[in-house]
C-alpha positions as CSV (number, residue, x, y, z in Angstrom):
1,M,76.1,79.8,78.9
2,T,77.7,83.2,79.7
3,P,81.5,82.9,79.6
4,R,83.5,83.7,82.7
5,P,87.1,84.0,83.4
6,P,88.7,81.0,85.3
7,Q,88.9,81.0,89.0
8,P,91.0,78.1,89.8
9,L,92.4,79.6,93.0
10,A,88.9,80.2,94.7
11,G,88.9,79.1,98.2
12,K,92.7,79.7,98.7
13,R,93.7,82.2,101.2
14,V,96.9,84.0,100.8
15,V,98.5,86.3,103.4
16,E,100.5,89.1,101.6
17,F,103.5,90.6,103.6
18,S,105.0,92.9,101.1
19,Q,104.9,96.6,99.8
20,F,105.6,98.6,96.7
21,I,105.6,96.5,93.5
22,A,107.0,93.0,93.2
23,G,105.0,91.4,96.1
24,P,101.7,93.3,95.6
25,T,101.8,92.5,91.8
26,A,102.1,89.0,92.6
27,A,99.3,88.9,95.1
28,Q,97.2,90.9,92.6
29,M,97.4,88.3,90.1
30,L,96.4,85.6,92.5
31,A,93.3,87.7,93.5
32,D,92.5,87.9,89.7
33,F,92.1,84.1,89.6
34,G,90.1,83.8,92.8
35,A,92.4,83.8,95.7
36,E,91.5,85.6,98.8
37,I,94.2,88.0,99.6
38,I,94.7,89.3,103.1
39,K,97.3,92.2,102.7
40,V,99.0,92.9,105.8
41,E,100.2,96.5,106.3
42,P,101.9,98.4,109.0
43,P,100.0,101.3,110.7
44,L,101.1,103.8,108.2
45,G,100.3,101.4,105.4
46,D,102.3,100.0,102.3
47,G,105.0,102.5,101.5
48,S,103.4,103.1,98.0
49,R,100.4,104.7,99.6
50,A,102.7,107.7,100.1
51,L,103.7,108.0,96.6
52,P,102.3,110.6,94.1
53,G,98.7,110.4,92.9
54,G,95.5,112.3,92.2
55,D,92.2,112.8,93.9
56,H,91.8,109.2,95.0
57,G,95.4,108.9,96.6
58,S,98.5,107.1,95.3
59,A,98.3,105.9,91.8
60,Y,101.1,103.3,92.5
61,Y,99.2,101.7,95.4
62,R,96.0,101.7,93.6
63,C,97.6,100.2,90.5
64,F,99.1,97.0,92.2
65,N,96.5,96.3,95.1
66,T,93.2,95.4,93.5
67,G,91.0,92.6,94.8
68,K,92.5,92.4,98.2
69,D,91.5,93.0,101.9
70,S,93.8,95.2,103.9
71,Q,94.6,94.4,107.6
72,V,96.7,96.6,109.8
73,I,99.2,94.8,112.0
74,D,102.1,96.3,113.9
75,M,104.8,93.7,113.6
76,G,106.9,95.6,116.0
77,S,104.7,94.5,118.9
78,D,103.9,91.1,120.6
79,E,100.3,91.6,119.9
80,G,100.9,92.3,116.2
81,R,103.2,89.3,115.7
82,A,100.7,86.9,117.4
83,A,97.9,88.2,115.2
84,F,100.3,87.6,111.9
85,H,100.8,84.0,113.1
86,K,97.0,83.5,113.6
87,L,96.7,84.6,109.9
88,L,99.4,82.1,108.6
89,A,97.8,79.3,110.6
90,R,94.5,79.7,108.5
91,A,96.3,80.4,105.1
92,D,97.3,78.5,102.3
93,A,100.1,80.6,101.2
94,M,102.1,83.4,102.2
95,L,103.8,85.8,99.6
96,C,106.5,88.3,100.9
97,N,109.1,90.7,99.6
98,V,110.4,91.7,103.0
99,A,114.3,91.5,103.1
100,P,115.9,88.4,104.5
101,R,117.5,90.2,107.4
102,A,114.2,91.8,108.7
103,L,112.6,88.1,108.2
104,R,115.1,86.7,110.6
105,K,114.5,89.3,113.0
106,L,110.8,88.4,113.0
107,G,111.4,84.7,113.2
108,L,109.9,84.4,109.7
109,D,113.1,83.1,107.8
110,P,112.4,80.0,105.8
111,D,113.5,77.5,108.4
112,N,111.2,78.6,110.9
113,L,108.4,79.0,108.5
114,K,109.0,75.6,107.2
115,R,108.9,74.2,110.8
116,D,105.9,76.1,112.1
117,Y,103.7,75.9,109.1
118,P,104.5,72.6,107.4
119,N,101.8,72.8,104.9
120,L,102.1,76.4,103.8
121,V,103.2,77.5,100.5
122,V,105.7,80.4,101.1
123,T,107.0,82.6,98.3
124,L,109.8,84.9,99.3
125,I,111.0,87.6,96.8
126,S,114.4,89.1,97.4
127,G,117.3,90.7,95.7
128,F,119.7,88.0,95.6
129,G,118.2,85.0,97.3
130,Q,117.4,84.3,101.0
131,E,121.0,83.7,101.9
132,D,122.2,87.1,101.0
133,D,121.3,90.3,103.0
134,R,122.1,93.0,100.6
135,S,119.3,95.4,99.9
136,C,118.0,95.6,96.4
137,M,115.4,97.6,94.4
138,D,114.4,97.3,90.7
139,T,116.7,99.7,89.4
140,I,119.6,98.1,91.4
141,A,118.9,94.9,89.8
142,Q,118.7,96.5,86.5
143,C,122.3,97.7,87.0
144,E,123.7,94.6,88.7
145,S,122.3,92.4,86.1
146,G,123.9,94.1,83.2
147,F,120.6,95.2,81.8
148,A,121.2,99.0,82.4
149,W,124.4,98.5,80.4
150,M,122.9,96.5,77.7
151,N,119.9,99.1,77.5
152,G,122.5,102.0,77.3
153,N,122.6,105.0,75.1
154,A,124.4,104.8,71.7
155,D,127.1,106.6,73.2
156,G,127.7,103.9,75.9
157,T,126.3,105.5,78.9
158,P,124.1,103.2,80.9
159,R,120.4,103.6,80.9
160,V,117.7,102.2,83.3
161,S,114.2,101.7,82.6
162,T,111.8,103.7,84.8
163,S,108.9,101.3,84.3
164,W,110.2,98.9,87.1
165,P,110.6,95.9,84.7
166,V,112.4,93.6,87.3
167,D,109.5,94.3,89.8
168,F,106.9,93.4,87.3
169,F,108.5,90.3,86.1
170,S,109.4,89.2,89.7
171,G,105.9,89.6,90.6
172,H,104.5,87.6,87.6
173,Y,107.2,84.8,88.3
174,A,106.1,84.9,92.0
175,A,102.5,84.5,91.1
176,M,103.0,81.8,88.8
177,A,105.1,79.7,91.2
178,T,102.8,80.3,93.9
179,A,99.6,79.3,92.0
180,M,101.4,76.4,90.6
181,A,102.5,75.1,94.1
182,L,99.0,75.7,95.4
183,L,97.3,73.7,92.5
184,D,99.9,70.9,92.4
185,K,97.9,67.8,93.3
186,G,101.1,65.8,93.9
187,R,102.4,67.9,96.5
188,S,102.3,66.8,100.0
189,G,103.2,69.4,102.7
190,G,104.4,73.0,102.0
191,T,107.1,74.5,100.0
192,I,109.5,77.4,100.1
193,V,109.7,79.3,96.8
194,D,112.9,81.3,97.0
195,L,112.7,84.0,94.0
196,S,115.6,86.3,93.3
197,M,115.4,89.4,91.3
198,M,118.7,89.1,90.0
199,E,117.9,85.8,88.5
200,V,114.6,87.2,87.3
201,A,116.5,90.0,85.6
202,A,118.8,87.5,83.8
203,A,116.1,85.6,82.7
204,M,113.8,88.2,81.3
205,L,115.8,91.4,80.6
206,L,119.1,89.9,79.4
207,G,117.4,87.0,77.7
208,P,119.5,85.6,74.6
209,A,122.4,88.0,75.8
210,A,122.6,85.8,79.1
211,I,123.0,82.6,77.0
212,L,125.6,84.3,74.7
213,A,127.7,85.8,77.6
214,A,127.7,82.5,79.3
215,E,129.0,80.8,76.1
216,G,131.9,83.6,75.9
217,S,130.4,85.3,72.9
218,Q,131.1,89.0,72.6
219,L,128.2,91.1,73.1
220,G,127.7,94.3,71.0
221,Q,127.9,97.9,72.4
222,P,124.9,99.6,73.8
223,S,122.5,100.7,71.0
224,G,120.1,103.2,72.4
225,N,116.6,102.9,70.5
226,R,118.3,100.8,67.8
227,D,117.6,96.9,67.5
228,R,120.4,95.0,68.5
229,A,119.8,92.0,66.3
230,S,118.7,93.8,62.9
231,A,119.3,97.0,60.9
232,P,117.9,99.2,60.0
233,S,115.4,99.0,62.9
234,G,114.8,101.9,65.3
235,I,113.0,105.2,66.3
236,Y,113.3,107.8,63.4
237,E,112.4,111.5,63.4
238,C,109.4,112.7,61.2
239,A,108.2,116.2,60.5
240,D,105.6,116.1,63.3
241,G,107.1,113.5,65.7
242,H,108.7,110.1,65.7
243,V,108.1,106.5,64.4
244,Y,109.5,103.1,65.2
245,I,110.1,101.0,61.9
246,Y,111.2,97.5,62.3
247,G,113.0,97.3,58.8
248,G,116.0,95.0,59.5
249,L,114.8,91.7,58.5
250,D,115.7,90.9,54.9
251,A,112.0,90.8,53.5
252,Y,111.1,94.0,55.4
253,W,114.3,95.8,54.3
254,A,113.6,94.8,50.5
255,A,110.1,96.5,50.8
256,L,111.3,99.6,52.7
257,N,114.4,100.1,50.6
258,G,112.3,100.7,47.6
259,E,111.3,103.9,49.3
260,V,114.4,104.8,51.0
261,G,116.8,104.1,48.0
262,A,120.0,103.1,50.2
263,P,122.7,101.1,48.7
264,E,122.1,97.4,48.7
265,A,123.5,95.5,51.4
266,G,123.0,92.1,53.2
267,A,121.9,91.8,56.8
268,A,125.4,91.4,58.3
269,E,126.6,94.6,56.6
270,R,123.5,96.5,57.5
271,L,124.0,95.6,61.1
272,A,127.6,96.4,61.1
273,R,126.7,99.8,59.6
274,A,123.6,100.3,61.6
275,E,124.2,104.0,62.1
276,A,124.7,104.7,58.4
277,F,121.5,102.7,57.5
278,D,119.5,104.6,60.2
279,G,120.7,107.8,58.5
280,Y,119.3,106.6,55.1
281,V,116.0,105.7,56.8
282,E,115.7,108.9,58.6
283,A,116.5,111.0,55.6
284,W,113.3,109.6,54.1
285,T,111.1,109.9,57.3
286,K,112.2,113.3,58.3
287,P,110.2,115.5,55.8
288,Q,106.9,113.4,56.2
289,T,104.4,113.4,58.6
290,V,104.0,110.4,61.1
291,E,100.8,109.3,59.5
292,A,102.2,109.5,56.2
293,V,105.0,107.1,57.1
294,L,102.8,104.9,58.9
295,E,100.6,104.6,55.8
296,T,103.4,103.8,53.7
297,M,104.7,101.2,56.0
298,A,101.1,99.5,56.2
299,R,101.1,99.4,52.4
300,L,104.6,97.8,52.3
301,R,103.6,95.4,55.3
302,V,106.5,96.7,57.2
303,P,106.0,96.7,61.0
304,A,105.9,100.3,62.4
305,G,104.3,102.4,65.1
306,A,104.2,105.9,66.2
307,V,105.8,107.1,69.2
308,R,102.9,108.3,71.2
309,Q,102.5,110.3,74.6
310,P,100.6,108.3,77.2
311,P,97.3,110.0,77.1
312,E,96.9,109.6,73.5
313,A,98.1,106.0,73.7
314,L,95.7,105.1,76.3
315,D,92.9,106.6,74.5
316,R,93.8,104.4,71.4
317,I,94.2,101.3,73.6
318,R,90.8,101.9,75.3
319,A,89.2,102.1,72.0
320,L,90.7,98.8,70.8
321,R,87.8,96.8,72.7
322,P,85.6,97.2,75.8
323,G,87.4,97.5,79.2
324,A,90.7,97.7,77.6
325,G,93.7,99.7,79.4
326,V,91.7,100.8,82.5
327,T,88.2,100.6,83.7
328,E,86.1,102.9,86.0
329,G,85.6,101.4,89.4
330,Q,83.9,102.5,92.8
331,G,83.7,106.4,93.5
332,G,85.1,107.2,89.9
333,Q,88.5,105.6,90.6
334,M,90.3,104.1,87.5
335,V,91.6,100.6,87.8
336,P,94.1,98.8,85.7
337,A,92.4,96.6,83.2
338,Y,93.3,92.8,83.2
339,P,94.6,92.6,79.6
340,A,93.2,89.2,78.6
341,L,89.8,87.9,77.5
342,F,88.5,84.5,78.2
343,D,85.9,83.5,75.5
344,G,85.3,87.3,75.4
345,A,84.9,87.8,79.2
346,R,87.3,90.0,81.1
347,I,88.2,89.9,84.7
348,V,87.0,92.9,86.4
349,R,89.1,94.2,89.2
350,P,87.6,96.1,92.2
351,V,89.4,99.2,93.5
352,A,92.4,98.7,95.9
353,P,91.2,98.7,99.5
354,A,91.5,101.6,101.9
355,L,94.0,101.0,104.9
356,G,92.7,98.4,107.2
357,E,89.5,97.9,105.2
358,P,88.2,94.9,103.3
359,G,88.0,95.0,99.7
360,V,85.3,93.8,97.2
361,K,84.7,90.3,97.9
362,T,82.7,89.2,94.7
363,H,84.7,88.5,91.5
364,R,82.6,89.9,88.9
365,H,83.3,89.7,85.0
366,Q,82.4,91.5,82.0
367,G,80.5,89.1,79.6
368,S,81.4,88.2,76.0
369,E,82.2,91.2,73.9
370,T,80.7,91.8,70.3
């Protein structure tokens, strides 16, 4: 039997009323596992359609909207709102990252949705929860949550990640919560899933630091590219580039220091004097090429990797196994690949739909890989 990815959400219809990253990512993941996604867009389209791209349009829109149908609805008109409510009446779930204040103006606040659609699973993504009207974006959540400080440079200046981690993690949590609610056999009636980006940031970006802060422990200062829990572990200059070496655990340091020749020191001392021990390591890496350092690390079984630019990195990822990284879709468009295999089979994502157009209906898959 030819393996195929699971489709547990087949037959479930989800209305996506969202834009940019968090909401679209959540709906995309539901589409991956069989759900029918009707993406409701304003007449000018999801705001991400206007962001930079190539010959096929915005890369941002195309990255997070595979596997959906697009339907244009003007929510500013009575006819548009009536059409939207008709969609909800035939849906199993609604997924939304519109701000709470705007939802109230549209009559789509949690109380009204619960009253009008008692069997609907409603997932609402916002910055601070549905009771708080403050605006929020990924980078605001990074700053307000403490992550930008914790992720700061070694000189103490804060630093945000430009890869939208709060949006991505919010989308993943929203997809998981929606799917679990839809598949819950013990559920009677609908449910309101209220997802806060701030809570997602605390859960996924602060991680252990959130526990330590709540317990009153002192957090270390920002450390830039240096690992916060072990030393020496960080990015080091080579003759032709940079490498990351995770050398801070005792077993790794014992092997690495045979090459580096630094003074003997226990884990606590190395962490307290991380800058000095980074200096010992970089004095060893700096005269060598990246590949020479990586060959030594492989021989010593010390985890390490080169700092690569995206084109080279993507080529290497695509060479790992068929369909990895990105795949070519209709019309030569590149589509982000689903990163897991199911008995060797990979979900194949169709291209994102044009504004107001249906997407690809069939859920194809690549067969077992050899």
